[in-house]
C-alpha positions as CSV (number, residue, x, y, z in Angstrom):
1,M,10.8,-23.1,33.2
2,P,11.2,-22.2,29.5
3,Y,10.1,-18.6,30.0
4,S,13.0,-16.2,30.0
5,L,13.8,-15.1,33.5
6,N,15.8,-12.2,32.2
7,L,12.9,-11.0,30.2
8,N,10.5,-11.4,33.0
9,A,12.8,-9.5,35.4
10,R,12.6,-6.4,33.1
11,V,8.9,-6.1,33.1
12,A,8.5,-4.2,36.4
13,Q,11.1,-1.6,35.5
14,V,9.8,-0.9,32.0
15,A,6.3,-0.7,33.3
16,D,7.4,1.9,35.9
17,D,9.3,3.9,33.3
18,L,6.2,3.8,31.0
19,E,3.9,4.9,33.7
20,H,6.2,7.7,34.6
21,A,6.4,8.9,31.0
22,L,2.6,8.7,30.7
23,N,2.0,10.7,33.9
24,A,4.7,13.4,33.2
25,P,3.5,16.9,32.6
26,G,3.3,18.2,29.0
27,A,2.5,16.3,25.8
28,D,5.8,14.5,25.2
29,I,5.3,11.0,23.6
30,A,8.9,10.1,22.8
31,P,9.8,9.1,26.4
32,A,6.9,6.6,26.5
33,A,7.8,5.3,23.0
34,L,11.4,4.8,24.0
35,A,10.3,3.0,27.2
36,I,8.4,0.6,24.9
37,A,11.5,0.0,22.8
38,R,13.2,-1.5,25.9
39,V,11.1,-4.6,25.4
40,E,13.5,-5.4,22.6
41,Y,16.5,-3.2,23.6
42,P,16.9,-3.6,27.4
43,A,20.0,-1.4,27.7
44,L,18.6,1.4,25.6
45,D,19.6,4.9,26.8
46,P,16.8,7.3,25.7
47,E,18.7,10.5,26.2
48,P,20.7,10.5,22.9
49,Y,17.4,10.0,21.0
50,L,15.6,12.7,23.0
51,D,18.5,15.0,22.3
52,R,18.2,14.2,18.6
53,I,14.5,15.0,18.5
54,D,15.3,18.3,20.3
55,A,17.9,19.1,17.7
56,M,15.5,18.3,14.8
57,G,12.8,20.5,16.5
58,G,15.3,23.3,16.6
59,N,16.2,22.9,13.0
60,A,12.6,22.8,12.0
61,A,12.0,26.0,14.0
62,D,14.8,27.7,12.1
63,R,13.2,26.8,8.8
64,L,9.8,28.1,10.0
65,A,11.1,31.5,11.1
66,G,8.8,34.2,9.8
67,V,6.1,31.7,8.7
68,S,2.7,31.5,10.5
69,V,2.6,28.2,12.3
70,A,-1.1,28.1,11.7
71,S,-0.7,27.9,7.9
72,S,-0.5,25.1,5.4
73,E,2.9,26.7,4.3
74,A,4.3,25.7,7.7
75,I,3.3,22.1,7.1
76,T,4.9,22.2,3.7
77,I,8.1,23.4,5.2
78,L,8.0,20.8,8.0
79,N,7.4,18.1,5.4
80,E,10.3,19.2,3.3
81,Y,12.6,19.1,6.4
82,L,11.5,15.7,7.7
83,F,11.0,13.8,4.5
84,E,13.4,15.4,2.1
85,E,16.3,16.7,4.2
86,E,16.2,14.1,7.0
87,G,14.9,11.3,4.7
88,F,12.2,9.8,6.8
89,S,9.8,7.6,4.9
90,G,7.2,4.8,5.3
91,N,8.7,1.4,5.0
92,R,6.3,-0.1,2.4
93,E,8.7,-2.8,1.3
94,R,9.2,-4.3,4.8
95,Y,6.2,-3.1,6.7
96,E,6.2,-6.0,9.1
97,D,9.9,-5.5,10.1
98,P,9.7,-5.0,13.9
99,R,12.3,-2.3,13.8
100,N,9.6,0.0,12.2
101,S,7.8,-0.1,15.6
102,F,10.7,1.0,17.8
103,L,11.4,4.7,18.0
104,N,15.2,4.3,18.4
105,E,15.3,2.2,15.2
106,V,13.1,4.6,13.3
107,L,15.3,7.5,14.2
108,D,18.4,5.6,13.2
109,R,17.1,4.0,10.0
110,R,14.6,6.8,9.0
111,R,12.0,4.1,8.2
112,G,8.8,3.4,10.1
113,I,5.1,2.6,10.1
114,P,2.4,5.2,10.3
115,I,2.3,5.5,14.1
116,S,6.1,5.6,14.7
117,L,6.5,8.2,12.0
118,A,3.6,10.2,13.4
119,V,5.3,10.2,16.9
120,I,8.4,11.8,15.3
121,Y,6.3,14.2,13.3
122,M,4.4,15.3,16.4
123,E,7.5,15.6,18.6
124,V,9.5,17.6,16.1
125,A,6.5,19.8,15.2
126,R,5.7,20.6,18.8
127,R,9.3,21.7,19.4
128,A,9.1,23.9,16.4
129,G,5.9,25.6,17.7
130,L,3.3,23.8,15.6
131,E,0.1,22.4,17.2
132,I,0.0,18.9,15.9
133,T,-2.0,16.0,17.5
134,G,-2.4,12.3,16.7
135,V,-5.5,10.8,15.0
136,N,-6.3,7.2,15.9
137,F,-7.7,6.4,12.5
138,P,-8.7,2.8,11.8
139,G,-5.8,0.8,10.3
140,H,-3.6,3.8,9.6
141,F,-2.5,6.4,12.2
142,L,-2.6,10.0,11.1
143,V,-2.0,13.5,12.5
144,R,-3.9,16.7,12.4
145,A,-2.7,20.3,12.5
146,A,-4.6,23.3,13.8
147,S,-5.0,25.7,10.9
148,P,-7.3,28.6,11.6
149,L,-6.1,30.4,8.5
150,A,-7.3,27.5,6.3
151,G,-10.6,27.4,8.0
152,D,-10.3,23.8,9.1
153,D,-7.8,21.5,10.7
154,L,-5.4,19.8,8.2
155,I,-5.2,15.9,8.2
156,I,-1.7,14.7,7.5
157,D,-0.3,11.3,6.6
158,P,3.3,11.0,7.8
159,F,3.7,7.5,6.3
160,H,3.2,9.0,2.8
161,G,5.6,12.0,3.1
162,G,3.2,14.3,5.0
163,A,0.4,14.2,2.4
164,L,-2.6,16.3,3.2
165,L,-5.8,14.3,3.1
166,S,-9.2,15.5,2.1
167,E,-12.4,13.9,3.4
168,F,-12.5,11.8,0.2
169,D,-9.0,10.6,0.9
170,C,-9.9,9.6,4.4
171,R,-13.0,7.7,3.1
172,Q,-10.8,5.9,0.6
173,L,-8.3,5.0,3.4
174,L,-11.1,3.7,5.6
175,R,-12.5,1.6,2.7
176,H,-9.0,0.1,2.2
177,H,-8.6,-0.9,5.9
178,V,-12.2,-1.9,6.9
179,G,-13.8,-2.7,3.6
180,D,-16.2,0.3,3.3
181,D,-16.5,3.9,4.3
182,A,-20.1,3.8,5.6
183,A,-18.8,4.3,9.2
184,F,-16.9,7.5,8.3
185,D,-17.7,10.5,10.4
186,G,-15.8,13.3,12.2
187,S,-15.3,11.2,15.3
188,L,-12.7,9.1,13.5
189,L,-10.5,12.3,13.2
190,V,-10.7,13.5,16.8
191,P,-7.3,14.1,18.5
192,A,-5.8,11.1,20.2
193,T,-4.5,11.3,23.8
194,R,-1.1,10.3,24.8
195,H,-2.6,7.3,26.5
196,D,-4.5,6.4,23.3
197,I,-1.2,6.5,21.3
198,V,0.7,4.4,23.7
199,V,-2.0,1.7,23.8
200,R,-2.1,1.6,20.0
201,M,1.7,1.2,19.9
202,L,1.6,-1.6,22.4
203,V,-1.3,-3.4,20.6
204,N,0.5,-3.2,17.3
205,L,3.6,-4.6,18.9
206,K,1.9,-7.4,20.6
207,R,0.2,-8.5,17.4
208,L,3.5,-8.4,15.6
209,Y,5.2,-10.6,18.2
210,V,2.3,-13.1,18.1
211,R,2.6,-13.3,14.3
212,M,6.4,-13.9,14.8
213,R,5.6,-16.5,17.5
214,S,7.8,-14.4,19.8
215,F,5.7,-15.4,22.8
216,P,7.9,-14.1,25.6
217,Q,8.0,-10.6,24.2
218,A,4.2,-10.7,23.4
219,R,3.6,-11.7,27.0
220,F,5.8,-8.8,28.1
221,V,3.7,-6.4,26.0
222,S,0.5,-7.8,27.4
223,T,1.7,-7.0,30.9
224,L,2.5,-3.5,29.8
225,L,-1.0,-3.1,28.3
226,L,-2.6,-4.3,31.6
227,N,-0.5,-1.8,33.5
228,V,-1.4,1.0,31.2
229,D,-5.1,0.0,31.1
230,P,-6.2,-2.3,33.9
231,S,-9.7,-2.4,32.5
232,A,-8.5,-4.2,29.4
233,I,-9.6,-7.6,30.7
234,G,-9.1,-9.2,27.2
235,E,-5.4,-8.8,27.9
236,L,-5.7,-11.2,30.9
237,R,-7.0,-13.8,28.5
238,D,-4.3,-13.1,25.9
239,R,-1.5,-13.1,28.6
240,G,-2.9,-16.3,30.0
241,L,-2.8,-18.0,26.6
242,L,0.7,-16.8,26.0
243,A,1.8,-18.2,29.4
244,Y,0.2,-21.5,28.4
245,H,2.2,-21.5,25.1
246,L,5.3,-20.8,27.3
247,E,4.4,-23.7,29.6
248,D,4.1,-21.4,32.6
249,F,1.0,-23.2,33.7
250,A,0.6,-21.5,37.1
251,S,0.6,-18.1,35.6
252,A,-1.7,-19.2,32.7
253,L,-4.2,-20.6,35.2
254,R,-4.1,-17.4,37.3
255,D,-4.8,-15.1,34.3
256,L,-7.5,-17.2,32.7
257,E,-9.3,-17.7,36.0
258,E,-9.3,-14.0,36.6
259,Y,-10.5,-13.3,33.1
260,L,-13.4,-15.7,33.4
261,R,-14.2,-14.2,36.8
262,L,-14.3,-10.7,35.4
263,A,-16.3,-11.6,32.3
264,P,-18.6,-14.3,33.4
265,Q,-21.8,-13.2,31.6
266,E,-20.0,-12.5,28.4
267,E,-18.4,-15.9,28.6
268,E,-21.5,-17.8,29.5
269,A,-23.4,-16.3,26.6
270,S,-20.6,-17.1,24.2
271,V,-20.2,-20.7,25.4
272,E,-23.6,-21.6,24.1
273,S,-22.7,-20.5,20.6
274,D,-19.1,-21.8,20.8
275,E,-17.8,-19.0,18.5
276,E,-14.3,-19.2,17.3
277,S,-11.9,-16.2,17.6
278,S,-8.7,-15.2,16.0
279,G,-5.2,-14.2,17.1
280,T,-4.4,-15.1,20.7
281,E,-8.2,-15.3,21.4
282,E,-9.9,-18.7,21.8
283,A,-13.5,-19.8,22.0
284,P,-14.8,-19.4,25.6
285,A,-15.7,-23.1,25.8
286,R,-12.1,-24.0,24.9
287,L,-10.9,-21.5,27.5
288,I,-12.9,-23.2,30.2
289,D,-11.4,-26.6,29.0
290,H,-7.9,-25.0,29.3
291,V,-8.7,-23.9,32.8
292,K,-9.9,-27.3,33.9
293,A,-6.8,-28.9,32.4
294,L,-4.5,-26.3,34.0
295,R,-6.1,-26.9,37.4
296,R,-5.3,-30.6,37.1
297,R,-1.8,-30.0,35.9
298,V,-1.0,-27.3,38.6
299,A,-2.5,-29.5,41.3
300,G,-0.1,-32.2,40.2
301,F,2.9,-29.9,40.9
302,N,1.9,-29.4,44.5
């Protein structure tokens, strides 16, 4: 079978580690992000990277001594430390480089995408005593800082050096990513949970692997997504199609049949219109054709 047995054998361990990190007390995100990195770096030891984040948090706390952590001044000092002293920055030139998505590489190279830089920003800030949360903004992950002294929370863009964003800036950002800002309201800026952040990191990574045609890794990530969110039945469809690409026909049949079983009404309604989809998705009628062909193929193996 062309599918990598070594890669397949790692799935259960990484899934267990990710579940443990998600269920751990506190607000730490770095352990979960480093578990995800083991999709690409199976021998990764997270401890040196967690120690590095601890050290950066201590350094940031030293620089914030005597400054109110609820002030915009504290954010300015944190930005100077992370983006000027430590040299973190958004990788605009090579945004699609997969290393931008792995926390170990971002810490080593000081380059990342919005969500990976936001994870470092939140983890260092929290260790320095600042209350920073993630924001699952469409197309561009942000963070927000509690700032009672300023009268409102501060919206921060770690990808652009910790820039403070006004409502106008947020509307412009939304227009850039979704085409208009008509849907903008305060719900787009609510704090993201640890689970939300991990799901978004995994979805980003899966899409990247699919674009790279790295189907074994994309399938790995689909499995992690299903472990993190069993209700995400669309991942059954995607994982089944990825298994089909990898010629693992028995697994493809199992996932696609389960998907069609769990979403029958949705599929039947769509079959009549025969709508096409993008990415790893396919039109429902074509999915049904795949399942019929897979049944014949798998029956021939028995």
